[in-house]
N, C-alpha and C positions, 0 to 999 in steps of 0.2 A: 699213124694216120687215122683220120676220122672220115667216115662217109656221111655226107650231108645230102639227105633226100630233099629235093626241091619241090615247091608247089607245082602242080600240074601246069599252071599258067606260064612257068618259066622254062625256057629251053636251056639245056646244058651249055651249048655253045655261046648263047647270049650272056650267060652268067660268067663263063670263063673269060670272054672278051672284055666285058665291062669291068670285071675284077682286075684283070691285067692293066687296064687303063687307070685304075685306082691304085695300082702298085701292089696288088695282092695276087699271089700265085695260087690258083686252084687248078685241079687237073681233072680231065674227063674220067668218069667212072665206067663208061660204056665198054672200053676194052677189057674190063674184068668180068663181063657178063657174057653168057652164051647168046642172049637176046637183049634187045634194048631194055634198060632198067625202067621199071614203072613203079613209082614216079621217077622222073629224071633225077640224076645224082651227080655230085662232084666229090672229089677227094681233097681233103685238107691235110697238108703235111706240116709237121711241126719240128722236124729235125733241124737242129742248128739254130733255132730261134730262142730268144729269151722270153720270159713270161710277159714283159711289157710289149715286146714285138708281137706276140701271139694275141694279146688283148687288143692292140691297135688294129691288127689285121682282121680280127673278128668284127670289130666295130665298123671298119671300112666295108667289109663284105656285107654286113647288115644294111648299111647305107645304100650300097650298090643294089642289093636285092629289093629294097623298098622303092628305089627309083624305077627299077624295071617293072615292078608290080603296079606302080602308079601310072605307067605310060600305056 
């Protein structure tokens, strides 16, 4: 797993929802903290994925985050 810390302007739930709509599974990091993480964060899991699938997911996640930051 990799923890991805998000820009302060992005909410964890917004990233998770938009990523899922783009076919990318990311998971909330908040349950693994005693208090709300600052900055917000999501977990990326790579188990069972090929390198091309990981690369595609990272690109799609980047696109999702860029769109959220632009709105």
